[in-house]
C-alpha positions as CSV (number, residue, x, y, z in Angstrom):
1,X,58.0,93.8,97.3
2,X,61.5,95.9,97.6
3,X,64.1,93.2,97.7
4,X,68.1,94.0,98.0
5,X,70.5,92.0,96.9
6,X,73.7,91.3,99.2
7,X,77.2,91.0,97.4
8,X,80.1,89.6,99.6
9,X,83.2,91.5,98.2
10,X,85.3,88.5,99.7
11,X,83.5,86.4,97.3
12,X,83.5,88.4,94.3
13,X,87.1,88.7,94.5
14,X,87.6,85.1,95.0
15,X,85.3,84.7,91.6
16,X,87.1,87.2,89.8
17,X,90.5,85.7,90.8
18,X,89.2,82.1,89.6
19,X,88.0,83.3,86.2
20,X,91.1,85.3,85.5
21,X,92.9,82.1,86.6
22,X,90.8,80.0,84.5
23,X,91.4,82.2,81.4
24,X,94.9,82.6,81.8
25,X,94.9,78.4,81.5
26,X,92.7,78.6,78.4
27,X,95.5,81.1,76.4
28,X,98.5,79.0,77.6
29,X,96.6,76.0,75.8
30,X,95.9,77.9,72.8
31,X,99.7,79.0,72.7
32,X,100.8,75.4,73.2
33,X,98.2,74.2,70.6
34,X,100.0,76.2,68.2
35,X,97.2,78.3,67.3
36,X,98.0,82.3,67.0
37,X,97.0,85.0,68.5
38,X,96.0,88.0,66.0
39,X,98.4,90.9,66.4
40,X,96.9,93.9,68.1
41,X,97.5,97.6,67.1
42,X,99.7,99.9,69.5
43,X,96.9,101.6,70.4
44,X,95.0,99.2,71.9
45,X,98.4,98.0,73.4
46,X,98.7,101.5,75.1
47,X,95.0,101.5,76.7
48,X,95.4,98.2,77.6
49,X,98.8,98.8,79.7
50,X,97.1,102.5,80.7
51,X,94.5,100.8,82.8
52,X,94.9,101.0,86.2
53,X,96.7,104.2,86.2
54,X,95.7,107.6,87.0
55,X,93.9,109.2,84.4
56,X,95.7,112.5,85.3
57,X,99.1,113.2,84.8
58,X,102.1,114.1,87.5
59,X,102.0,117.4,89.3
60,X,105.2,118.9,88.3
61,X,107.7,120.3,90.9
62,X,106.8,123.9,91.2
63,X,109.0,126.6,92.8
64,X,108.3,130.8,92.8
65,X,110.4,133.0,94.3
66,X,113.7,134.0,94.5
67,X,116.4,131.1,94.9
68,X,118.8,133.5,97.4
69,X,115.6,134.0,99.9
70,X,115.8,133.5,103.3
71,X,112.8,131.9,104.0
72,X,111.7,128.9,101.7
73,X,108.3,127.6,102.2
74,X,106.9,123.8,101.3
75,X,103.5,123.6,100.2
76,X,101.5,120.8,100.1
77,X,99.3,122.5,97.1
78,X,100.9,124.0,93.8
79,X,98.4,127.1,94.1
80,X,100.7,129.1,96.1
81,X,99.0,132.6,96.5
82,X,95.8,131.6,95.1
83,X,92.0,131.8,96.7
84,X,91.7,132.7,100.3
85,X,94.4,130.5,101.6
86,X,96.7,132.0,99.1
87,X,95.3,135.5,100.4
88,X,95.7,134.3,103.9
89,X,99.3,133.4,103.5
90,X,100.5,136.7,102.3
91,X,98.8,138.6,105.0
92,X,100.7,136.3,107.1
93,X,104.0,137.2,105.1
94,X,103.2,140.8,105.4
95,X,102.6,140.7,109.2
96,X,106.1,139.2,109.6
97,X,107.6,142.0,107.0
98,X,107.9,140.0,103.9
99,X,106.4,140.0,100.4
100,X,105.5,137.6,98.6
101,X,108.6,138.1,96.5
102,X,110.8,137.7,99.2
103,X,110.0,133.8,99.6
104,X,110.8,130.4,98.0
105,X,107.9,128.4,97.8
106,X,107.7,125.3,96.5
107,X,105.0,122.5,96.1
108,X,106.0,118.9,97.9
109,X,104.7,116.6,95.0
110,X,108.0,115.2,93.5
111,X,109.4,112.9,95.6
112,X,113.3,114.6,96.2
113,X,112.9,117.3,94.5
114,X,112.3,119.6,97.5
115,X,115.4,118.4,99.1
116,X,117.5,118.6,95.9
117,X,115.9,122.4,95.8
118,X,116.4,123.4,99.4
119,X,120.5,121.6,99.2
120,X,120.9,124.2,96.7
121,X,119.9,127.3,98.0
122,X,120.6,126.9,101.8
123,X,118.1,129.1,103.1
124,X,118.2,130.4,106.8
125,X,115.2,129.1,107.4
126,X,112.1,126.2,106.2
127,X,108.3,126.7,106.7
128,X,106.2,123.4,106.1
129,X,102.8,124.3,105.6
130,X,100.5,121.3,106.7
131,X,100.6,117.5,107.3
132,X,102.1,116.5,103.9
133,X,104.7,119.1,103.7
134,X,106.3,118.3,107.2
135,X,106.0,114.8,106.3
136,X,107.8,115.0,102.7
137,X,110.5,116.8,104.3
138,X,110.9,115.1,108.2
139,X,110.0,112.0,107.3
140,X,107.0,109.4,107.8
141,X,106.8,109.4,111.2
142,X,105.9,113.2,110.9
143,X,103.2,114.4,113.0
144,X,102.2,117.9,112.8
145,X,100.2,118.1,115.9
146,X,103.8,116.9,117.8
147,X,106.3,118.7,116.0
148,X,104.1,122.3,115.4
149,X,105.9,125.0,117.4
150,X,108.8,123.6,117.5
151,X,112.1,124.4,115.6
152,X,113.2,120.8,113.7
153,X,116.3,120.2,111.2
154,X,116.9,119.5,107.8
155,X,120.8,119.5,106.8
156,X,121.4,121.9,109.2
157,X,118.8,124.2,108.7
158,X,116.2,125.4,110.7
159,X,112.3,124.1,110.3
160,X,109.3,125.5,111.3
161,X,106.5,123.1,110.8
162,X,103.2,124.5,111.0
163,X,99.2,124.3,110.1
164,X,98.4,124.9,106.7
165,X,96.2,128.6,105.6
166,X,93.8,126.5,104.4
167,X,92.8,125.0,107.4
168,X,92.6,128.5,109.0
169,X,89.8,129.1,107.2
170,X,88.4,125.9,108.6
171,X,89.4,126.1,112.1
172,X,90.4,130.1,113.0
173,X,91.7,128.7,116.6
174,X,94.6,127.9,115.3
175,X,95.3,131.3,114.0
176,X,97.6,132.2,117.4
177,X,99.7,129.0,117.1
178,X,100.6,129.7,113.8
179,X,101.8,133.1,114.5
180,X,103.6,131.8,117.6
181,X,105.0,129.9,114.7
182,X,106.2,132.9,112.7
183,X,107.6,134.8,115.3
184,X,109.9,131.8,116.2
185,X,110.5,131.4,112.1
186,X,111.3,135.5,112.5
187,X,113.7,135.4,114.9
188,X,115.8,132.8,113.6
189,X,115.4,134.4,110.4
190,X,116.8,137.6,111.8
191,X,113.8,139.5,110.6
192,X,113.1,142.9,112.3
193,X,109.8,141.7,113.7
194,X,111.2,138.5,115.4
195,X,111.1,138.9,119.3
C-alpha cells in the first residue's frame, strides 16, 4: 500500500512557534524559581551563535589591473579572466585594442567598495558586466534589459551596462549587442578603435 503523508508548512510553522514559546516560558519560570542553569563552554556558545549564518566566509573585494586605467570593469564574479567567460572577455578587450593589463576590473560583492574605488581612480569609462554589477553601481531599480546599450552616469563618469560574458556563452545571439556597447565605450574613452 502506497500512502503519502501530506504536511502543511503553515501548520508546522505554527506548531514550531508554539514549542518555542512554551520552552521560553519554561526557562523563564525555572529562572524565577532560582534554578541556576549550568554554564556552557565558549565553544558551545559559538556553535549556537553561528546557527543560521552562512557557512562560507564573505567574498573579499578584489581588484586587478592598473589604478590609472581608462576603463574600469565591474564584474559580478570574482574570477575575472578564468574559464570560458574570462577567455571571452579577454577576446572582447583584444578586439577593442586593449590588453587585460590595460583595464582595472573589480568584483561587486562588497557594498560600497566599488563606489569608493571608482572615486579614487576616476576612470574615463565604467563597464558593468551583468545585472548584479549594474545594480550595485546604478541602484536597486536597475534593469539591464532597459539600460543596456545606453550610457548612464555615476559621479559624472560614463557607465555602459552590458551582458556578462557567461550569458554570451549560453546565448550567443547577444554578442552583437555587446559589441555595439563596446564600440560606444571605445568612442567615449578615446580609444582608436572607437567609431
